[in-house]
Backbone of each chain as nested JSON, in Angstrom:
{
  "chains": [
    {"id": "A", "residues": [
      {"number": 1, "name": "UNK", "atoms": {"N": [55.918, 115.405, 119.498], "CA": [56.283, 116.38, 118.964], "C": [55.957, 117.853, 118.711]}},
      {"number": 2, "name": "UNK", "atoms": {"N": [56.584, 118.474, 118.723], "CA": [56.283, 120.236, 118.959], "C": [56.129, 120.729, 117.439]}},
      {"number": 3, "name": "UNK", "atoms": {"N": [54.8, 120.845, 116.937], "CA": [54.6, 121.629, 115.366], "C": [55.401, 122.468, 114.991]}},
      {"number": 4, "name": "UNK", "atoms": {"N": [55.305, 123.601, 115.675], "CA": [56.131, 124.775, 115.364], "C": [57.151, 124.795, 115.622]}},
      {"number": 5, "name": "UNK", "atoms": {"N": [58.185, 124.259, 116.348], "CA": [59.338, 124.058, 116.786], "C": [59.611, 123.103, 115.597]}},
      {"number": 6, "name": "UNK", "atoms": {"N": [59.031, 122.002, 114.791], "CA": [59.433, 121.32, 114.078], "C": [59.258, 122.224, 112.493]}},
      {"number": 7, "name": "UNK", "atoms": {"N": [58.602, 123.29, 112.642], "CA": [58.257, 123.805, 111.302], "C": [59.688, 124.69, 111.092]}},
      {"number": 8, "name": "UNK", "atoms": {"N": [60.301, 125.171, 112.234], "CA": [61.438, 126.18, 112.011], "C": [62.362, 125.289, 111.753]}},
      {"number": 9, "name": "UNK", "atoms": {"N": [62.727, 124.055, 112.658], "CA": [63.817, 122.924, 112.563], "C": [63.552, 122.922, 111.105]}},
      {"number": 10, "name": "UNK", "atoms": {"N": [62.717, 122.634, 110.087], "CA": [62.773, 121.894, 109.002], "C": [63.227, 122.942, 108.176]}},
      {"number": 11, "name": "UNK", "atoms": {"N": [63.39, 123.889, 108.466], "CA": [64.076, 125.069, 107.377], "C": [64.567, 124.308, 106.472]}},
      {"number": 12, "name": "UNK", "atoms": {"N": [65.786, 123.682, 107.228], "CA": [66.693, 122.785, 106.493], "C": [66.431, 122.072, 105.417]}},
      {"number": 13, "name": "UNK", "atoms": {"N": [65.047, 121.48, 105.785], "CA": [64.493, 120.181, 104.84], "C": [64.017, 120.852, 103.492]}},
      {"number": 14, "name": "UNK", "atoms": {"N": [63.613, 122.18, 103.492], "CA": [62.636, 122.881, 102.306], "C": [63.43, 122.546, 101.076]}},
      {"number": 15, "name": "UNK", "atoms": {"N": [64.806, 123.034, 101.478], "CA": [65.393, 123.089, 99.845], "C": [65.293, 121.95, 98.939]}},
      {"number": 16, "name": "UNK", "atoms": {"N": [65.454, 120.749, 99.636], "CA": [64.862, 119.285, 98.656], "C": [63.614, 119.122, 98.807]}},
      {"number": 17, "name": "UNK", "atoms": {"N": [62.701, 119.134, 100.026], "CA": [61.744, 118.564, 100.209], "C": [60.593, 119.665, 99.917]}},
      {"number": 18, "name": "UNK", "atoms": {"N": [60.9, 121.001, 99.441], "CA": [59.89, 121.8, 99.122], "C": [59.337, 122.363, 100.579]}},
      {"number": 19, "name": "UNK", "atoms": {"N": [58.853, 123.951, 100.134], "CA": [58.325, 124.446, 101.038], "C": [56.842, 123.83, 101.842]}},
      {"number": 20, "name": "UNK", "atoms": {"N": [56.137, 123.418, 101.066], "CA": [54.824, 122.399, 101.857], "C": [55.273, 120.812, 102.006]}},
      {"number": 21, "name": "UNK", "atoms": {"N": [56.48, 120.396, 101.68], "CA": [56.439, 119.335, 101.721], "C": [56.226, 118.539, 100.596]}},
      {"number": 22, "name": "UNK", "atoms": {"N": [55.913, 119.098, 99.889], "CA": [56.053, 118.243, 98.397], "C": [57.435, 118.93, 97.527]}},
      {"number": 23, "name": "UNK", "atoms": {"N": [58.106, 117.811, 97.39], "CA": [59.522, 118.02, 96.892], "C": [59.608, 118.587, 95.609]}},
      {"number": 24, "name": "UNK", "atoms": {"N": [60.941, 119.11, 95.365], "CA": [61.307, 119.73, 94.015], "C": [61.772, 118.719, 93.153]}},
      {"number": 25, "name": "UNK", "atoms": {"N": [62.276, 117.909, 93.483], "CA": [62.785, 116.879, 92.616], "C": [62.516, 115.444, 92.594]}},
      {"number": 26, "name": "UNK", "atoms": {"N": [61.723, 114.89, 91.664], "CA": [61.433, 113.431, 91.642], "C": [62.011, 112.112, 92.262]}},
      {"number": 27, "name": "UNK", "atoms": {"N": [63.596, 112.678, 92.942], "CA": [64.012, 111.563, 93.42], "C": [64.338, 112.009, 94.954]}},
      {"number": 28, "name": "UNK", "atoms": {"N": [63.452, 113.238, 95.221], "CA": [63.505, 113.304, 96.74], "C": [62.128, 113.096, 97.151]}},
      {"number": 29, "name": "UNK", "atoms": {"N": [61.776, 112.581, 98.341], "CA": [60.311, 112.084, 98.753], "C": [59.365, 113.425, 99.048]}},
      {"number": 30, "name": "UNK", "atoms": {"N": [58.09, 113.401, 98.713], "CA": [57.323, 114.287, 99.723], "C": [57.234, 113.975, 100.86]}},
      {"number": 31, "name": "UNK", "atoms": {"N": [57.075, 114.689, 101.722], "CA": [57.18, 114.49, 103.087], "C": [55.56, 114.972, 103.764]}},
      {"number": 32, "name": "UNK", "atoms": {"N": [55.202, 115.633, 102.998], "CA": [53.591, 116.121, 103.248], "C": [52.77, 115.057, 103.916]}},
      {"number": 33, "name": "UNK", "atoms": {"N": [52.078, 115.27, 105.152], "CA": [51.632, 114.347, 105.522], "C": [51.783, 112.911, 106.023]}},
      {"number": 34, "name": "UNK", "atoms": {"N": [53.168, 112.578, 105.791], "CA": [53.869, 111.418, 105.736], "C": [53.821, 110.826, 107.292]}},
      {"number": 35, "name": "UNK", "atoms": {"N": [53.768, 109.775, 107.809], "CA": [53.556, 109.171, 109.182], "C": [54.808, 109.762, 110.098]}},
      {"number": 36, "name": "UNK", "atoms": {"N": [54.658, 110.302, 111.073], "CA": [55.383, 110.869, 112.082], "C": [56.246, 109.625, 112.354]}},
      {"number": 37, "name": "UNK", "atoms": {"N": [55.939, 108.63, 112.875], "CA": [56.482, 107.174, 113.82], "C": [57.656, 107.039, 112.317]}},
      {"number": 38, "name": "UNK", "atoms": {"N": [57.181, 106.91, 111.237], "CA": [57.718, 106.516, 110.223], "C": [59.231, 107.481, 109.871]}},
      {"number": 39, "name": "UNK", "atoms": {"N": [58.64, 108.665, 109.698], "CA": [59.833, 109.894, 109.685], "C": [60.794, 109.578, 110.458]}},
      {"number": 40, "name": "UNK", "atoms": {"N": [60.582, 109.417, 112.012], "CA": [61.668, 109.644, 113.1], "C": [61.941, 108.169, 112.889]}},
      {"number": 41, "name": "UNK", "atoms": {"N": [61.466, 107.152, 112.456], "CA": [62.735, 105.799, 112.248], "C": [63.76, 106.062, 110.948]}},
      {"number": 42, "name": "UNK", "atoms": {"N": [63.04, 106.863, 110.138], "CA": [64.231, 107.051, 109.125], "C": [65.39, 108.107, 109.374]}},
      {"number": 43, "name": "UNK", "atoms": {"N": [64.925, 109.187, 110.106], "CA": [65.81, 110.142, 110.622], "C": [66.775, 109.518, 111.282]}},
      {"number": 44, "name": "UNK", "atoms": {"N": [66.765, 108.782, 111.968], "CA": [67.203, 107.878, 113.324], "C": [68.142, 107.086, 112.445]}},
      {"number": 45, "name": "UNK", "atoms": {"N": [67.667, 106.165, 111.632], "CA": [68.533, 105.307, 110.69], "C": [69.44, 106.299, 110.145]}},
      {"number": 46, "name": "UNK", "atoms": {"N": [69.52, 106.982, 109.407], "CA": [70.471, 108.137, 108.634], "C": [71.454, 108.361, 109.678]}},
      {"number": 47, "name": "UNK", "atoms": {"N": [70.829, 108.838, 111.019], "CA": [71.909, 109.166, 111.91], "C": [72.358, 108.225, 112.627]}},
      {"number": 48, "name": "UNK", "atoms": {"N": [72.177, 106.724, 112.506], "CA": [73.219, 106.0, 113.254], "C": [73.665, 104.969, 112.163]}},
      {"number": 49, "name": "UNK", "atoms": {"N": [73.251, 105.167, 111.201], "CA": [74.11, 104.623, 109.742], "C": [73.411, 103.611, 109.187]}},
      {"number": 50, "name": "UNK", "atoms": {"N": [72.167, 103.147, 109.932], "CA": [71.46, 102.222, 109.301], "C": [70.812, 102.177, 108.249]}},
      {"number": 51, "name": "UNK", "atoms": {"N": [70.722, 103.351, 107.73], "CA": [70.039, 103.733, 106.823], "C": [71.148, 104.607, 105.68]}},
      {"number": 52, "name": "UNK", "atoms": {"N": [71.441, 104.854, 104.792], "CA": [72.628, 105.633, 104.341], "C": [72.334, 106.502, 103.24]}},
      {"number": 53, "name": "UNK", "atoms": {"N": [72.91, 107.556, 103.16], "CA": [72.206, 108.37, 102.107], "C": [73.579, 109.726, 102.283]}},
      {"number": 54, "name": "UNK", "atoms": {"N": [74.206, 110.053, 101.163], "CA": [75.199, 111.001, 101.305], "C": [74.564, 112.241, 101.656]}},
      {"number": 55, "name": "UNK", "atoms": {"N": [73.484, 112.737, 101.121], "CA": [73.033, 114.037, 100.923], "C": [72.509, 114.097, 102.491]}},
      {"number": 56, "name": "UNK", "atoms": {"N": [71.409, 113.268, 103.135], "CA": [71.1, 113.399, 104.385], "C": [71.837, 113.21, 105.437]}},
      {"number": 57, "name": "UNK", "atoms": {"N": [72.939, 112.378, 105.314], "CA": [73.89, 112.107, 106.177], "C": [74.027, 113.237, 107.095]}},
      {"number": 58, "name": "UNK", "atoms": {"N": [74.962, 114.215, 106.468], "CA": [75.561, 115.415, 107.096], "C": [74.393, 116.281, 107.829]}},
      {"number": 59, "name": "UNK", "atoms": {"N": [73.227, 116.352, 107.412], "CA": [72.284, 116.917, 107.725], "C": [71.551, 116.551, 108.777]}},
      {"number": 60, "name": "UNK", "atoms": {"N": [71.452, 115.531, 108.929], "CA": [70.895, 114.692, 110.3], "C": [71.966, 114.516, 111.369]}},
      {"number": 61, "name": "UNK", "atoms": {"N": [72.902, 114.652, 111.306], "CA": [74.011, 114.778, 112.244], "C": [73.565, 115.733, 113.264]}},
      {"number": 62, "name": "UNK", "atoms": {"N": [73.239, 117.185, 113.113], "CA": [72.897, 118.291, 113.958], "C": [71.761, 118.196, 114.306]}},
      {"number": 63, "name": "UNK", "atoms": {"N": [70.669, 117.036, 113.966], "CA": [69.587, 117.041, 114.746], "C": [69.758, 116.389, 116.147]}},
      {"number": 64, "name": "UNK", "atoms": {"N": [69.039, 116.883, 117.18], "CA": [68.647, 116.125, 118.06], "C": [67.624, 115.173, 118.008]}},
      {"number": 65, "name": "UNK", "atoms": {"N": [67.483, 114.289, 119.126], "CA": [66.235, 113.739, 118.975], "C": [64.918, 114.589, 118.974]}},
      {"number": 66, "name": "UNK", "atoms": {"N": [65.254, 115.604, 120.309], "CA": [63.86, 116.478, 119.889], "C": [63.422, 117.031, 118.565]}},
      {"number": 67, "name": "UNK", "atoms": {"N": [64.539, 117.297, 117.797], "CA": [64.207, 118.088, 116.447], "C": [64.054, 116.897, 115.717]}},
      {"number": 68, "name": "UNK", "atoms": {"N": [64.216, 115.681, 115.855], "CA": [63.399, 114.669, 114.888], "C": [62.186, 114.569, 115.351]}},
      {"number": 69, "name": "UNK", "atoms": {"N": [61.812, 114.514, 116.57], "CA": [60.499, 114.551, 116.963], "C": [59.5, 115.73, 116.243]}},
      {"number": 70, "name": "UNK", "atoms": {"N": [59.969, 116.736, 116.55], "CA": [59.469, 118.05, 116.231], "C": [59.328, 117.968, 114.803]}},
      {"number": 71, "name": "UNK", "atoms": {"N": [60.22, 117.672, 113.747], "CA": [60.263, 117.532, 112.485], "C": [59.406, 116.636, 111.933]}},
      {"number": 72, "name": "UNK", "atoms": {"N": [59.458, 115.702, 112.326], "CA": [58.642, 114.503, 112.138], "C": [56.951, 114.98, 112.419]}},
      {"number": 73, "name": "UNK", "atoms": {"N": [56.839, 115.434, 113.774], "CA": [55.24, 115.583, 113.913], "C": [54.784, 116.927, 112.937]}},
      {"number": 74, "name": "UNK", "atoms": {"N": [55.778, 117.901, 112.752], "CA": [55.354, 118.935, 111.466], "C": [54.965, 118.307, 110.225]}},
      {"number": 75, "name": "UNK", "atoms": {"N": [55.785, 117.414, 109.872], "CA": [55.42, 116.806, 108.37], "C": [54.04, 116.326, 108.531]}},
      {"number": 76, "name": "UNK", "atoms": {"N": [53.956, 115.416, 109.589], "CA": [52.489, 114.81, 110.032], "C": [51.415, 115.509, 109.452]}},
      {"number": 77, "name": "UNK", "atoms": {"N": [51.762, 116.944, 110.205], "CA": [50.713, 117.688, 110.314], "C": [49.987, 118.317, 109.197]}},
      {"number": 78, "name": "UNK", "atoms": {"N": [50.865, 118.055, 108.249], "CA": [50.46, 118.682, 106.642], "C": [49.434, 117.899, 106.213]}},
      {"number": 79, "name": "UNK", "atoms": {"N": [49.006, 116.667, 107.372], "CA": [47.917, 116.027, 106.62], "C": [46.593, 116.353, 107.173]}},
      {"number": 80, "name": "UNK", "atoms": {"N": [46.886, 116.984, 108.519], "CA": [45.782, 117.324, 108.924], "C": [44.835, 118.571, 108.821]}},
      {"number": 81, "name": "UNK", "atoms": {"N": [44.959, 118.596, 107.67], "CA": [44.03, 119.602, 106.987], "C": [42.745, 119.215, 106.681]}},
      {"number": 82, "name": "UNK", "atoms": {"N": [42.016, 119.916, 107.39], "CA": [40.312, 119.186, 106.951], "C": [40.154, 118.578, 105.519]}},
      {"number": 83, "name": "UNK", "atoms": {"N": [40.49, 119.849, 104.688], "CA": [40.067, 119.513, 103.242], "C": [41.003, 118.173, 102.761]}},
      {"number": 84, "name": "UNK", "atoms": {"N": [42.11, 118.095, 103.104], "CA": [42.72, 116.975, 102.491], "C": [42.321, 115.505, 103.364]}},
      {"number": 85, "name": "UNK", "atoms": {"N": [42.047, 115.815, 104.619], "CA": [41.642, 114.593, 104.988], "C": [40.216, 114.06, 104.552]}},
      {"number": 86, "name": "UNK", "atoms": {"N": [39.331, 114.931, 103.865], "CA": [38.143, 114.635, 103.514], "C": [38.359, 114.285, 102.042]}},
      {"number": 87, "name": "UNK", "atoms": {"N": [39.394, 115.11, 101.282], "CA": [39.393, 114.394, 100.032], "C": [39.958, 112.81, 99.886]}},
      {"number": 88, "name": "UNK", "atoms": {"N": [40.914, 112.292, 101.147], "CA": [41.159, 111.111, 100.811], "C": [40.012, 110.288, 101.589]}},
      {"number": 89, "name": "UNK", "atoms": {"N": [39.182, 110.87, 101.91], "CA": [38.138, 109.748, 102.807], "C": [38.333, 109.211, 103.763]}},
      {"number": 90, "name": "UNK", "atoms": {"N": [39.773, 109.623, 104.125], "CA": [40.198, 108.484, 105.671], "C": [41.296, 109.03, 106.114]}},
      {"number": 91, "name": "UNK", "atoms": {"N": [41.523, 108.844, 107.31], "CA": [42.909, 109.403, 107.856], "C": [44.021, 108.194, 107.659]}}
    ]},
    {"id": "B", "residues": [
      {"number": 1, "name": "UNK", "atoms": {"N": [55.534, 104.256, 83.469], "CA": [54.845, 102.897, 84.328], "C": [53.441, 103.101, 83.826]}},
      {"number": 2, "name": "UNK", "atoms": {"N": [52.806, 101.732, 83.858], "CA": [51.22, 101.538, 83.495], "C": [50.807, 101.463, 84.741]}},
      {"number": 3, "name": "UNK", "atoms": {"N": [50.014, 102.718, 84.938], "CA": [49.38, 102.799, 86.219], "C": [48.309, 102.057, 86.627]}},
      {"number": 4, "name": "UNK", "atoms": {"N": [47.428, 101.355, 85.311], "CA": [46.313, 100.401, 85.828], "C": [47.233, 99.209, 86.173]}},
      {"number": 5, "name": "UNK", "atoms": {"N": [48.285, 98.698, 85.45], "CA": [48.972, 97.186, 85.948], "C": [49.528, 97.636, 87.444]}},
      {"number": 6, "name": "UNK", "atoms": {"N": [49.979, 98.668, 87.736], "CA": [50.57, 99.143, 88.667], "C": [49.367, 99.032, 90.212]}},
      {"number": 7, "name": "UNK", "atoms": {"N": [48.144, 99.589, 89.696], "CA": [47.202, 99.293, 90.662], "C": [47.276, 97.601, 90.95]}},
      {"number": 8, "name": "UNK", "atoms": {"N": [46.866, 96.891, 89.929], "CA": [46.777, 95.606, 90.264], "C": [48.28, 95.02, 90.872]}},
      {"number": 9, "name": "UNK", "atoms": {"N": [49.055, 95.266, 90.245], "CA": [50.471, 94.698, 90.947], "C": [50.823, 95.275, 92.356]}},
      {"number": 10, "name": "UNK", "atoms": {"N": [49.936, 96.147, 92.751], "CA": [50.197, 96.733, 94.166], "C": [49.226, 96.184, 95.459]}},
      {"number": 11, "name": "UNK", "atoms": {"N": [48.383, 95.651, 94.651], "CA": [47.267, 94.766, 95.722], "C": [48.359, 94.274, 96.979]}},
      {"number": 12, "name": "UNK", "atoms": {"N": [49.629, 93.668, 96.282], "CA": [50.179, 93.05, 97.739], "C": [50.728, 94.409, 98.512]}},
      {"number": 13, "name": "UNK", "atoms": {"N": [50.788, 95.384, 98.106], "CA": [51.045, 96.609, 98.965], "C": [49.919, 97.096, 100.149]}},
      {"number": 14, "name": "UNK", "atoms": {"N": [49.064, 96.673, 100.11], "CA": [47.498, 97.632, 100.282], "C": [47.627, 96.843, 101.874]}},
      {"number": 15, "name": "UNK", "atoms": {"N": [48.116, 95.948, 102.142], "CA": [47.673, 95.187, 103.717], "C": [48.346, 96.359, 104.509]}},
      {"number": 16, "name": "UNK", "atoms": {"N": [49.619, 97.043, 104.319], "CA": [50.213, 97.761, 105.157], "C": [49.973, 99.112, 104.502]}},
      {"number": 17, "name": "UNK", "atoms": {"N": [50.154, 99.547, 103.288], "CA": [50.032, 100.892, 102.652], "C": [48.644, 101.497, 102.637]}},
      {"number": 18, "name": "UNK", "atoms": {"N": [47.735, 100.3, 102.725], "CA": [46.354, 100.977, 102.537], "C": [45.65, 100.611, 101.33]}},
      {"number": 19, "name": "UNK", "atoms": {"N": [44.413, 101.08, 101.173], "CA": [43.411, 101.049, 99.834], "C": [44.208, 102.079, 98.607]}},
      {"number": 20, "name": "UNK", "atoms": {"N": [44.377, 103.263, 99.633], "CA": [44.528, 104.453, 98.593], "C": [45.641, 105.091, 99.03]}},
      {"number": 21, "name": "UNK", "atoms": {"N": [46.89, 103.934, 99.497], "CA": [47.91, 104.624, 99.777], "C": [48.512, 105.565, 101.268]}},
      {"number": 22, "name": "UNK", "atoms": {"N": [47.212, 105.326, 102.063], "CA": [47.501, 105.956, 103.01], "C": [47.611, 104.88, 104.511]}},
      {"number": 23, "name": "UNK", "atoms": {"N": [48.663, 104.818, 104.82], "CA": [48.917, 103.302, 105.21], "C": [48.044, 103.108, 106.78]}},
      {"number": 24, "name": "UNK", "atoms": {"N": [48.216, 101.94, 107.103], "CA": [47.326, 101.417, 108.182], "C": [47.906, 101.579, 109.288]}},
      {"number": 25, "name": "UNK", "atoms": {"N": [49.375, 101.592, 109.486], "CA": [50.076, 101.912, 110.749], "C": [50.968, 103.116, 110.517]}},
      {"number": 26, "name": "UNK", "atoms": {"N": [51.195, 103.815, 111.872], "CA": [51.986, 105.281, 111.44], "C": [53.586, 104.744, 110.958]}},
      {"number": 27, "name": "UNK", "atoms": {"N": [53.8, 103.442, 111.343], "CA": [55.352, 102.973, 111.162], "C": [55.614, 102.537, 109.746]}},
      {"number": 28, "name": "UNK", "atoms": {"N": [54.531, 102.563, 109.17], "CA": [54.22, 102.133, 107.512], "C": [53.873, 103.578, 106.747]}},
      {"number": 29, "name": "UNK", "atoms": {"N": [54.972, 103.819, 105.731], "CA": [55.105, 105.048, 105.243], "C": [53.88, 105.233, 104.573]}},
      {"number": 30, "name": "UNK", "atoms": {"N": [52.865, 106.534, 104.112], "CA": [51.946, 106.805, 103.069], "C": [52.795, 106.728, 101.917]}},
      {"number": 31, "name": "UNK", "atoms": {"N": [51.975, 106.136, 100.538], "CA": [52.929, 106.267, 99.477], "C": [51.803, 106.952, 98.404]}},
      {"number": 32, "name": "UNK", "atoms": {"N": [50.802, 107.632, 98.955], "CA": [49.887, 108.237, 97.997], "C": [50.276, 109.51, 97.861]}},
      {"number": 33, "name": "UNK", "atoms": {"N": [50.425, 109.842, 96.314], "CA": [51.258, 110.913, 95.734], "C": [52.724, 111.285, 95.84]}},
      {"number": 34, "name": "UNK", "atoms": {"N": [53.579, 109.734, 95.969], "CA": [54.868, 110.021, 96.363], "C": [55.36, 110.002, 95.0]}},
      {"number": 35, "name": "UNK", "atoms": {"N": [56.704, 110.637, 95.086], "CA": [57.332, 110.706, 93.785], "C": [57.455, 109.046, 93.235]}},
      {"number": 36, "name": "UNK", "atoms": {"N": [57.567, 109.076, 92.054], "CA": [57.679, 107.405, 91.359], "C": [59.214, 107.445, 91.439]}},
      {"number": 37, "name": "UNK", "atoms": {"N": [59.829, 108.362, 90.98], "CA": [61.456, 107.969, 91.133], "C": [61.832, 107.237, 92.175]}},
      {"number": 38, "name": "UNK", "atoms": {"N": [61.656, 108.312, 93.42], "CA": [61.891, 107.943, 94.587], "C": [61.216, 106.464, 94.978]}},
      {"number": 39, "name": "UNK", "atoms": {"N": [60.139, 106.295, 94.753], "CA": [59.631, 104.787, 95.327], "C": [60.213, 103.662, 94.255]}},
      {"number": 40, "name": "UNK", "atoms": {"N": [60.662, 104.249, 92.896], "CA": [61.539, 103.144, 92.266], "C": [62.947, 102.619, 92.921]}},
      {"number": 41, "name": "UNK", "atoms": {"N": [63.558, 103.872, 93.28], "CA": [64.97, 103.726, 93.977], "C": [65.02, 102.805, 95.181]}},
      {"number": 42, "name": "UNK", "atoms": {"N": [63.865, 103.048, 95.793], "CA": [63.843, 102.579, 97.48], "C": [63.494, 100.958, 97.063]}},
      {"number": 43, "name": "UNK", "atoms": {"N": [62.378, 100.895, 95.794], "CA": [61.984, 99.055, 95.729], "C": [63.282, 98.38, 95.05]}},
      {"number": 44, "name": "UNK", "atoms": {"N": [63.922, 98.965, 94.289], "CA": [65.238, 98.833, 93.878], "C": [66.172, 98.428, 94.962]}},
      {"number": 45, "name": "UNK", "atoms": {"N": [66.126, 99.226, 96.005], "CA": [67.3, 99.342, 96.941], "C": [67.054, 97.918, 97.766]}},
      {"number": 46, "name": "UNK", "atoms": {"N": [65.69, 97.858, 98.089], "CA": [65.485, 96.817, 99.004], "C": [65.354, 95.393, 98.131]}},
      {"number": 47, "name": "UNK", "atoms": {"N": [65.428, 95.499, 97.013], "CA": [65.428, 94.149, 96.071], "C": [67.337, 93.749, 96.055]}},
      {"number": 48, "name": "UNK", "atoms": {"N": [67.94, 95.037, 95.94], "CA": [69.674, 94.67, 96.089], "C": [70.22, 94.577, 97.271]}},
      {"number": 49, "name": "UNK", "atoms": {"N": [69.26, 94.846, 98.395], "CA": [69.882, 94.657, 99.521], "C": [70.249, 96.379, 100.04]}},
      {"number": 50, "name": "UNK", "atoms": {"N": [70.354, 97.135, 99.022], "CA": [71.244, 98.429, 99.577], "C": [70.479, 99.084, 100.605]}},
      {"number": 51, "name": "UNK", "atoms": {"N": [69.076, 98.708, 100.694], "CA": [68.16, 99.24, 101.769], "C": [67.617, 97.538, 102.473]}},
      {"number": 52, "name": "UNK", "atoms": {"N": [67.61, 97.667, 103.771], "CA": [67.303, 96.61, 104.531], "C": [66.081, 96.775, 105.125]}},
      {"number": 53, "name": "UNK", "atoms": {"N": [65.084, 95.647, 104.978], "CA": [63.683, 95.739, 105.736], "C": [63.15, 94.457, 105.962]}},
      {"number": 54, "name": "UNK", "atoms": {"N": [63.026, 93.742, 106.993], "CA": [62.687, 92.421, 106.667], "C": [61.128, 91.89, 106.177]}},
      {"number": 55, "name": "UNK", "atoms": {"N": [60.302, 93.138, 106.253], "CA": [58.983, 92.782, 105.5], "C": [58.883, 93.325, 104.349]}},
      {"number": 56, "name": "UNK", "atoms": {"N": [59.831, 94.491, 103.905], "CA": [59.856, 94.29, 102.372], "C": [60.451, 93.703, 101.606]}},
      {"number": 57, "name": "UNK", "atoms": {"N": [61.455, 92.991, 102.063], "CA": [62.513, 92.333, 101.388], "C": [61.857, 91.214, 100.407]}},
      {"number": 58, "name": "UNK", "atoms": {"N": [61.047, 90.346, 101.537], "CA": [60.528, 89.107, 100.524], "C": [59.287, 89.296, 99.771]}},
      {"number": 59, "name": "UNK", "atoms": {"N": [58.652, 90.581, 99.805], "CA": [57.866, 91.045, 98.695], "C": [58.436, 91.611, 97.726]}},
      {"number": 60, "name": "UNK", "atoms": {"N": [59.431, 92.129, 97.545], "CA": [60.195, 93.18, 96.437], "C": [60.864, 91.832, 95.487]}},
      {"number": 61, "name": "UNK", "atoms": {"N": [61.03, 90.505, 96.26], "CA": [61.738, 89.802, 95.599], "C": [61.1, 89.121, 94.507]}},
      {"number": 62, "name": "UNK", "atoms": {"N": [59.968, 89.266, 94.382], "CA": [58.773, 88.525, 93.273], "C": [58.53, 89.503, 92.24]}},
      {"number": 63, "name": "UNK", "atoms": {"N": [59.006, 91.032, 92.586], "CA": [58.317, 92.111, 91.555], "C": [60.17, 92.233, 90.573]}},
      {"number": 64, "name": "UNK", "atoms": {"N": [59.171, 92.316, 89.102], "CA": [60.361, 92.511, 87.802], "C": [60.36, 94.088, 87.96]}},
      {"number": 65, "name": "UNK", "atoms": {"N": [61.205, 94.62, 87.25], "CA": [61.501, 96.017, 87.066], "C": [60.045, 96.73, 86.559]}},
      {"number": 66, "name": "UNK", "atoms": {"N": [59.742, 96.167, 85.407], "CA": [58.4, 96.753, 84.736], "C": [57.189, 96.77, 86.132]}},
      {"number": 67, "name": "UNK", "atoms": {"N": [57.071, 95.456, 87.092], "CA": [56.078, 96.011, 88.27], "C": [56.652, 97.106, 88.863]}},
      {"number": 68, "name": "UNK", "atoms": {"N": [58.019, 97.27, 89.415], "CA": [58.23, 98.249, 90.008], "C": [58.147, 99.835, 89.459]}},
      {"number": 69, "name": "UNK", "atoms": {"N": [58.482, 99.723, 88.099], "CA": [57.964, 100.932, 87.484], "C": [56.4, 100.795, 87.445]}},
      {"number": 70, "name": "UNK", "atoms": {"N": [55.77, 100.231, 87.227], "CA": [53.96, 100.482, 87.262], "C": [53.881, 100.818, 88.622]}},
      {"number": 71, "name": "UNK", "atoms": {"N": [54.336, 99.804, 89.599], "CA": [53.722, 100.326, 91.002], "C": [54.055, 102.034, 91.418]}},
      {"number": 72, "name": "UNK", "atoms": {"N": [55.17, 102.201, 91.137], "CA": [55.617, 103.736, 91.194], "C": [54.896, 104.721, 90.679]}},
      {"number": 73, "name": "UNK", "atoms": {"N": [54.504, 104.493, 89.496], "CA": [53.453, 105.343, 88.439], "C": [52.228, 105.361, 89.146]}},
      {"number": 74, "name": "UNK", "atoms": {"N": [51.93, 104.246, 89.588], "CA": [50.521, 104.182, 90.459], "C": [50.486, 105.216, 91.497]}},
      {"number": 75, "name": "UNK", "atoms": {"N": [51.32, 104.482, 92.5], "CA": [51.276, 105.713, 93.735], "C": [51.359, 107.125, 93.251]}},
      {"number": 76, "name": "UNK", "atoms": {"N": [52.458, 107.362, 92.323], "CA": [52.812, 108.814, 92.143], "C": [51.263, 109.319, 91.585]}},
      {"number": 77, "name": "UNK", "atoms": {"N": [50.339, 108.864, 90.928], "CA": [49.274, 109.098, 90.345], "C": [48.246, 109.363, 90.945]}},
      {"number": 78, "name": "UNK", "atoms": {"N": [48.417, 109.044, 92.541], "CA": [47.408, 109.568, 93.68], "C": [47.668, 110.783, 93.621]}},
      {"number": 79, "name": "UNK", "atoms": {"N": [48.665, 111.617, 93.058], "CA": [48.619, 112.982, 93.603], "C": [48.264, 113.548, 92.441]}},
      {"number": 80, "name": "UNK", "atoms": {"N": [47.686, 112.726, 91.266], "CA": [47.345, 113.727, 89.969], "C": [45.745, 114.21, 90.161]}},
      {"number": 81, "name": "UNK", "atoms": {"N": [45.552, 114.292, 91.171], "CA": [43.777, 114.24, 91.438], "C": [43.896, 115.936, 91.549]}},
      {"number": 82, "name": "UNK", "atoms": {"N": [43.28, 116.434, 90.55], "CA": [42.887, 118.041, 90.447], "C": [42.942, 118.483, 91.786]}},
      {"number": 83, "name": "UNK", "atoms": {"N": [41.697, 117.857, 92.562], "CA": [41.446, 118.628, 93.906], "C": [42.975, 118.717, 94.775]}},
      {"number": 84, "name": "UNK", "atoms": {"N": [43.413, 117.387, 94.608], "CA": [44.408, 117.374, 95.874], "C": [45.86, 118.38, 95.136]}},
      {"number": 85, "name": "UNK", "atoms": {"N": [45.989, 118.462, 93.692], "CA": [47.01, 119.299, 93.22], "C": [46.72, 120.94, 93.76]}},
      {"number": 86, "name": "UNK", "atoms": {"N": [45.349, 120.966, 93.629], "CA": [44.959, 122.4, 93.631], "C": [45.026, 122.818, 95.301]}},
      {"number": 87, "name": "UNK", "atoms": {"N": [44.585, 121.657, 96.226], "CA": [44.838, 121.632, 97.387], "C": [46.313, 122.125, 98.094]}},
      {"number": 88, "name": "UNK", "atoms": {"N": [47.147, 121.523, 96.999], "CA": [48.33, 122.081, 97.662], "C": [49.128, 123.005, 97.079]}},
      {"number": 89, "name": "UNK", "atoms": {"N": [48.281, 123.402, 95.942], "CA": [48.711, 124.797, 95.28], "C": [49.969, 124.618, 94.709]}},
      {"number": 90, "name": "UNK", "atoms": {"N": [50.188, 123.375, 94.133], "CA": [51.694, 123.046, 93.546], "C": [51.678, 122.06, 93.05]}},
      {"number": 91, "name": "UNK", "atoms": {"N": [52.479, 121.432, 92.266], "CA": [52.65, 120.169, 91.803], "C": [54.116, 119.877, 92.364]}}
    ]}
  ]
}
């Protein structure tokens, strides 16, 4: 996915998931550094109804497959920060 | 939740979610530093069938509510590392 395009498209996510992917509310998940493949699977599941959430559902309807790829790549990229990787001692 | 008890009980999670909550496979989510309330909601949803996953379902059946509280607290605690918090510049 295209990380920069993903960052733009992810503006709609920041209200709940935070500017840097650390969410503002304990009930909303952090997305910073999350696995892109996992995020893609979940966004797609919200879109096709396999996973149900009243907040996510209307938001994902407007996302194209490419948007989903880019957003997922963007959030995963928030782990590719050398300090972060060094801190966790593993990728 | 009790973080140490959670760490013990979370041994069953490490196979897929990694020793430090950074998962071994791109399709499995990282759990390190994830919000406890979110994790509790998802583990409970797997347990009552609101969320469906063939891998998670058999694992959560053996978890009590206290186990779920402790495991959630344990994974969230993996963010409470001062360097990690300082790195992200926000909690």
